C-alpha positions in Angstrom: 10.4 -4.3 -12.3 7.5 -1.8 -11.3 7.9 0.7 -8.5 6.3 -0.2 -5.2 4.1 2.5 -3.8 1.4 3.4 -1.3 -1.6 5.0 -3.1 -4.4 6.8 -1.2 -7.8 7.1 -3.1 -10.5 9.5 -2.3 -13.1 7.1 -1.1 -11.6 3.6 -1.6 -8.8 3.7 1.0 -5.1 3.0 1.0 -3.2 0.5 -1.2 0.3 -1.0 -1.4 1.5 -2.6 -4.7 3.4 -2.2 -7.8 2.5 0.9 -9.9 1.8 -0.3 -13.4 0.5 2.9 -14.9 -1.2 6.2 -14.1 -3.7 8.1 -16.2 -5.0 11.3 -14.7 -6.6 10.2 -11.3 -6.5 6.5 -12.2 -3.8 4.0 -11.6 -3.3 0.4 -12.6 -1.5 -1.7 -9.9 -0.2 -5.1 -9.6 0.2 -7.4 -6.6 -2.0 -5.1 -4.5 -2.8 -5.2 -0.7 -5.4 -2.8 0.9 -3.9 -1.2 4.0 -7.0 -1.3 6.1 -5.4 -0.5 9.4 -1.9 0.0 10.7 0.1 0.4 13.9 3.6 1.4 14.2 3.8 4.4 12.0 2.0 7.7 12.6 1.2 8.5 8.9 1.3 7.0 5.5 4.4 9.0 4.9 6.3 7.2 7.8 4.7 3.9 6.6 6.3 4.5 3.1 9.7 5.4 4.6 10.1 3.2 7.7 7.4 0.5 7.4 5.5 -0.5 10.6 7.3 -1.2 14.0 4.2 -3.2 15.0 3.3 -5.7 12.3 1.0 -7.8 14.5 -1.2 -4.8 15.0 -1.7 -4.2 11.2 -4.7 -5.3 9.0 -3.4 -5.6 5.5 -5.4 -7.8 3.2 -4.6 -10.6 0.8 -2.6 -9.9 -2.4 -4.9 -9.1 -5.4 -3.0 -9.8 -8.8 -4.3 -6.7 -10.6 -6.4 -3.6 -9.7 -7.6 -0.4 -11.1 -7.9 2.4 -8.4 -9.9 5.6 -9.2 -9.8 9.1 -7.7 -6.1 8.9 -6.5 -5.2 11.5 -3.9 -1.6 10.7 -3.5 1.1 8.3 -4.5 4.0 7.7 -2.1 7.1 5.8 -3.3 8.3 3.2 -0.7 11.8 2.6 0.4 13.2 -0.9 0.4 12.9 -1.0 4.2 9.2 -0.2 4.1 8.7 -2.6 1.3 10.2 -5.5 3.4 8.1 -4.4 6.4 4.8 -4.1 4.6 5.3 -7.4 2.8 6.2 -9.0 6.1 2.8 -8.3 7.6 0.6 -11.4 7.8 -2.5 -11.4 5.5 -5.6 -10.3 7.4 -8.4 -12.6 6.4 -11.2 -14.6 7.9 
């Protein structure tokens, strides 16, 4: 199984999903959600460790099966607690 991480890209935003591969500043991910807005964590570091304490205040998109993300700034491994919390946030969609 792939490692679940939060990835921050230079201009593309923040993503959560399974890290498939990394090549320089580019990553391939599976089962990806864009973390557009969050409450209940003061930073991405806390979100990756604790998850969110306010899931109803978060805006996390639908799951995209595969994605290539360019210009990666950071990759933060997620704890099991954070994974369960992030995956428990209702999909934000119209």
